[in-house]
Wavefront OBJ file of the C-alpha trace (Angstrom):
o trace
v -48.022 72.494 72.022
v -49.397 71.220 68.710
v -52.687 72.597 67.436
v -54.472 69.258 67.853
v -53.343 69.096 71.498
v -54.610 72.627 72.071
v -58.017 71.674 70.667
v -58.395 68.759 73.100
v -57.394 71.003 75.997
v -59.875 73.621 74.777
v -62.701 71.065 74.731
v -61.953 70.083 78.333
v -61.835 73.738 79.342
v -65.242 74.304 77.765
v -66.815 71.434 79.711
v -65.446 72.822 82.968
v -66.895 76.311 82.442
v -69.416 77.598 84.894
v -72.068 78.352 83.990
v -71.985 75.728 81.278
v -74.141 76.994 78.426
v -75.573 75.209 75.416
v -73.060 77.024 73.229
v -70.175 75.772 75.392
v -71.482 72.212 75.131
v -71.821 72.428 71.362
v -68.286 73.785 71.008
v -67.080 71.055 73.408
v -68.476 68.452 70.981
v -67.027 70.193 67.942
v -63.495 70.746 69.297
v -62.645 67.029 69.831
v -63.587 66.276 66.234
v -61.297 69.012 64.977
v -58.559 67.816 67.333
v -58.648 64.325 65.788
v -59.003 65.781 62.274
v -55.824 67.813 62.792
v -54.036 64.933 64.554
v -54.618 62.677 61.551
v -53.410 65.369 59.171
v -50.349 65.999 61.347
v -49.452 62.300 61.400
v -50.041 62.012 57.643
v -47.901 64.952 56.684
v -44.935 63.990 58.884
v -43.710 61.746 56.067
v -43.594 64.633 53.626
v -39.895 65.428 53.194
v -40.312 69.158 52.739
v -41.318 70.270 56.239
v -41.988 73.828 55.055
v -44.777 72.532 52.798
v -46.507 70.241 55.318
v -49.058 72.903 56.215
v -49.841 73.458 52.537
v -50.262 69.706 52.041
v -52.521 69.601 55.115
v -54.906 72.025 53.408
v -55.671 69.296 50.853
v -57.531 67.094 53.327
v -61.290 66.942 52.932
v -63.715 66.136 55.754
v -65.993 64.085 53.501
v -63.184 62.032 51.998
v -61.755 61.385 55.446
v -65.154 60.171 56.672
v -65.735 57.922 53.657
v -62.216 56.508 53.932
v -62.744 55.818 57.624
v -66.034 54.076 56.882
v -64.404 52.003 54.104
v -61.630 50.862 56.452
v -64.316 49.486 58.779
v -65.513 47.125 56.030
v -63.584 43.874 56.486
v -64.562 42.756 52.981
v -62.867 45.771 51.428
v -59.984 45.876 53.913
v -59.564 42.353 55.351
v -55.985 42.995 56.594
v -55.428 39.224 56.604
v -51.662 39.437 57.173
v -51.744 42.185 59.787
v -51.645 41.756 63.548
v -55.313 41.541 64.637
v -54.645 43.925 67.547
v -53.333 46.554 65.130
v -56.342 46.054 62.873
v -58.687 46.475 65.842
v -56.846 49.637 66.895
v -56.975 51.091 63.383
v -60.673 50.351 63.122
v -61.284 51.939 66.515
v -59.538 55.098 65.282
v -61.533 55.105 62.034
v -64.822 54.448 63.851
v -64.040 57.116 66.410
v -63.255 59.678 63.728
v -66.510 58.935 61.880
v -68.544 59.124 65.074
v -66.897 62.361 66.162
v -67.676 63.900 62.782
v -71.303 62.779 62.958
v -71.660 64.171 66.466
v -70.003 67.443 65.444
v -72.541 67.814 62.625
v -75.349 67.252 65.100
v -73.913 69.738 67.607
v -73.191 72.403 64.998
v -76.305 72.115 62.848
v -79.155 70.518 64.809
v -80.304 73.106 67.296
v -83.666 71.416 67.858
v -82.371 69.191 70.669
v -80.275 70.342 73.623
v -76.997 68.660 74.488
v -76.070 67.487 77.937
v -72.649 67.636 79.620
v -72.324 63.845 79.577
v -72.638 63.770 75.801
v -69.991 66.450 75.391
v -67.662 64.734 77.844
v -68.037 61.389 76.037
v -66.904 63.052 72.796
v -63.828 64.467 74.495
v -63.070 61.031 75.979
v -63.467 59.385 72.556
v -60.976 61.840 71.042
v -58.569 61.426 73.953
v -58.625 57.660 73.405
v -57.692 58.147 69.750
v -54.819 60.365 70.906
v -53.668 57.532 73.219
v -53.966 54.599 70.825
v -52.804 56.145 67.557
v -49.127 56.297 68.650
v -49.225 52.534 69.310
v -49.726 51.761 65.607
v -48.636 54.939 63.834
v -45.608 53.235 62.259
v -47.510 50.124 61.176
v -48.132 49.643 57.467
v -51.923 49.545 57.860
v -51.916 52.866 59.723
v -49.673 54.459 57.117
v -52.008 53.175 54.400
v -55.006 54.642 56.231
v -53.287 58.005 56.642
v -52.478 58.052 52.922
v -56.009 57.092 51.935
v -57.350 60.023 53.958
v -55.928 62.300 51.262
v -56.242 60.144 48.149
v -59.640 59.741 46.537
v -60.784 56.141 46.034
v -60.549 55.480 42.305
v -61.859 51.899 42.417
v -65.497 52.841 42.945
l 1 2 3 4 5 6 7 8 9 10 11 12 13 14 15 16 17 18 19 20 21 22 23 24 25 26 27 28 29 30 31 32 33 34 35 36 37 38 39 40 41 42 43 44 45 46 47 48 49 50 51 52 53 54 55 56 57 58 59 60 61 62 63 64 65 66 67 68 69 70 71 72 73 74 75 76 77 78 79 80 81 82 83 84 85 86 87 88 89 90 91 92 93 94 95 96 97 98 99 100 101 102 103 104 105 106 107 108 109 110 111 112 113 114 115 116 117 118 119 120 121 122 123 124 125 126 127 128 129 130 131 132 133 134 135 136 137 138 139 140 141 142 143 144 145 146 147 148 149 150 151 152 153 154 155 156 157 158 159
């Protein structure tokens, strides 16, 4: 089982724990983010010819750059994708939006201890990540998805 698959399974296991503690809920919000983070890296590095170096290449990914890239892809002025299938564009944007939201929620769960989390919130994060796991394979070979995966590693030089 791939690491990203293990992280999703771990998040579900955490939600099912009894008694379900605040710490379990916070980890259950964090794990889906990391599952998607590692899924995107896995899909990106599969095109690297030297399989032995894929893990090393994966270490080059930066959470902040991945978030800003995902947010940029949501901007139809910057990425209009005029010649792409609208369904593929919608799927890509759902993946990018989901990644950004998962990261934001992970930050809240990991760093904002002033407000308790509830099981429904944690479960919704797991469901969001699971949806990304389901829809990414539909477009993973499309040019716009490959561009997105590349941009997750490459800093925007136009700004």
